[in-house]
C-alpha positions in Angstrom: 101.6 59.6 111.0 102.3 56.5 108.8 105.8 55.2 109.3 106.1 54.0 105.7 105.2 57.4 104.4 107.6 59.1 106.7 110.4 56.8 105.5 109.5 57.5 101.9 110.0 61.3 102.1 112.8 61.3 104.6 114.6 58.1 103.4 117.6 59.9 101.8 118.9 61.5 105.1 118.7 58.1 106.7 120.5 56.3 103.9 123.2 59.0 103.8 123.8 58.7 107.5 124.1 54.9 107.5 126.3 55.0 104.4 128.5 57.7 106.0 129.1 55.4 109.0 129.6 52.3 106.9 127.2 50.2 109.0 128.0 46.6 108.3 127.0 43.0 109.1 127.5 42.1 112.7 126.8 45.6 114.2 124.8 46.0 117.4 122.4 48.9 117.1 119.5 50.5 119.0 116.7 52.5 117.4 115.3 54.7 120.2 111.7 55.8 119.7 111.3 53.0 117.1 107.6 53.5 116.5 106.4 51.2 113.8 109.9 49.9 113.2 110.8 51.3 109.8 114.3 52.3 110.8 114.8 49.1 112.8 114.0 47.1 109.7 116.4 49.2 107.6 119.1 48.5 110.2 118.3 44.8 110.4 118.7 44.5 106.6 122.2 45.8 106.9 123.5 44.1 110.1 122.2 40.7 109.1 121.7 37.8 111.4 125.1 38.2 112.8 124.1 41.6 114.2 121.3 42.8 116.5 118.9 45.7 116.6 117.1 46.8 119.7 113.9 48.6 118.8 113.1 50.7 121.9 109.9 52.7 122.4 108.0 54.0 125.4 104.6 53.0 123.9 103.8 49.3 124.6 101.8 49.2 121.4 105.0 49.7 119.4 106.1 46.2 120.3 103.4 44.7 118.2 104.1 47.1 115.3 107.8 46.3 115.3 107.0 42.6 115.6 104.8 42.9 112.5 107.2 45.0 110.5 110.3 42.9 111.4 108.6 39.5 111.3 111.3 38.0 109.1 114.2 39.5 111.1 115.0 37.5 114.2 117.8 39.9 115.0 115.3 42.6 115.9 114.4 42.7 119.6 111.5 45.0 120.7 111.8 46.7 124.1 109.2 48.9 125.9 111.4 51.6 127.5 111.6 55.3 127.6 114.6 57.0 126.1 115.3 58.7 129.5 115.6 55.2 131.0 117.6 53.5 128.2 119.4 50.5 129.5 120.5 47.6 127.2 122.0 44.2 128.0 125.1 45.0 125.9 127.0 47.9 124.5 126.1 48.8 120.9 127.9 50.2 118.0 125.2 52.7 117.0 122.4 54.4 118.9 119.9 56.1 116.5 116.9 58.4 117.0 114.6 60.2 114.6 111.7 62.5 115.3 112.1 61.6 119.0 113.9 64.5 120.8 111.2 66.9 119.6 108.7 65.1 121.9 110.6 64.2 125.0 110.7 66.3 128.2 114.5 66.6 128.3 116.4 65.9 125.1 119.7 66.2 126.8 119.0 63.3 129.1 118.0 61.1 126.2 121.2 61.9 124.3 123.3 61.2 127.4 121.6 57.8 127.9 122.2 57.0 124.2 125.9 57.9 124.5 126.1 55.7 127.6 124.7 52.8 125.6 127.4 52.9 122.9 130.8 51.4 123.1 133.9 53.6 123.0 134.5 54.6 119.4 130.9 53.9 118.5 128.2 56.2 117.1 125.2 58.2 118.1 123.0 59.5 115.2 120.2 61.9 115.8 117.8 63.3 113.2 115.4 66.0 114.2 113.4 68.7 112.3 113.2 72.5 112.3 109.4 72.6 111.8 109.0 76.3 111.5 111.4 76.3 108.5 108.9 74.2 106.5 106.8 76.2 104.0 103.4 75.8 102.3 103.0 78.4 99.5 105.8 80.4 101.2 104.0 80.5 104.6 105.8 79.0 107.6 104.6 75.7 109.1 104.0 75.2 112.9 103.7 72.2 115.1 102.7 73.6 118.5 101.9 70.1 119.8 105.5 69.1 119.8 107.5 70.0 123.0 110.5 71.2 121.0 109.3 71.8 117.4 112.5 73.4 116.3 115.0 71.3 118.2 116.9 70.5 115.0 118.3 74.0 115.1 119.9 73.1 118.5 120.9 69.5 117.7 124.6 70.0 117.0 125.1 71.7 120.3 123.0 69.1 122.2 125.1 66.3 120.7 128.3 68.0 121.6 127.1 68.7 125.1 126.3 65.0 125.6 130.1 64.3 125.4 130.2 63.3 121.7 132.6 64.3 119.0 130.7 65.7 116.0 132.0 64.1 112.8 129.3 65.4 110.4 126.1 67.4 110.4 123.7 68.6 107.7 120.1 69.4 106.9 117.8 68.1 104.1 114.3 69.3 103.3 112.1 67.3 100.9 110.0 69.5 98.6 107.3 69.1 96.0 104.2 70.5 94.4 100.9 68.8 93.5 99.9 65.2 94.4 102.7 63.0 95.7 104.4 61.7 98.8 105.4 65.2 100.1 101.8 66.5 99.9 100.5 63.3 101.5 103.0 63.6 104.3 102.1 67.2 104.9 98.4 66.1 105.2 99.4 63.5 107.8 101.2 66.2 109.9 98.7 69.0 109.6 95.4 67.8 108.0 96.1 70.6 105.5 95.6 70.1 101.7 98.1 72.4 100.0 96.4 72.1 96.6 98.8 73.3 94.0 100.9 75.4 96.4 104.6 74.4 96.6 105.6 72.5 99.7 108.9 72.4 101.5 108.8 70.0 104.4 110.6 70.8 107.7 114.4 70.4 107.2 115.6 67.3 109.0 118.9 68.0 110.7 121.2 65.0 111.0 124.1 64.9 113.4 126.7 62.1 113.5 128.4 61.9 116.9 131.2 59.6 117.9 131.9 58.4 121.4 135.5 59.2 122.2 137.7 56.1 122.8 138.9 57.5 126.2 135.4 57.3 127.7 135.7 53.6 128.3 136.2 54.1 132.0 133.2 56.5 132.1 130.7 53.8 131.1 
């Protein structure tokens, strides 16, 4: 699935989350499940050369993709590492994942590791879909290849159970009809051409979790 296309149709939830947190120059961030690096680049543009972005992915091929996408951003460091094994050389201000927990064996473990990577008072942001809530011509979508295709519906509880304070949570679903990014993205997911049928892509649930200040001794 092309990262640029994914960023095109789901860019508003990402922008809303980063704006809500007031991510600023100098922040340390980790993008877990970075893939081609579209989110890593977006973060790098905000944190600037005073900040740092760790682009973490379990697929070694992602290192080359991130290096290409972030060629002009020396603050982006690509790391080959599974989310379940997340370990960084420093505490970060923000740990982010998108379209990751739906594929891992145990989402709770990944969220816990993300929380452990963040300084007290920092942030964990997770964005995951409810794939069966997507519609093509009114008919429900399905993604049986994903381990947890509807994990977005459980995401607030998972974030809370990881020991985070939920500050905000919402869902957004891009929609369209006829040729355009939404139809192209659907094709990249399902190889289905909806023709002139209306499309509602799977809602993307965003949860903003804050690491409590008192957890400093738990790190």
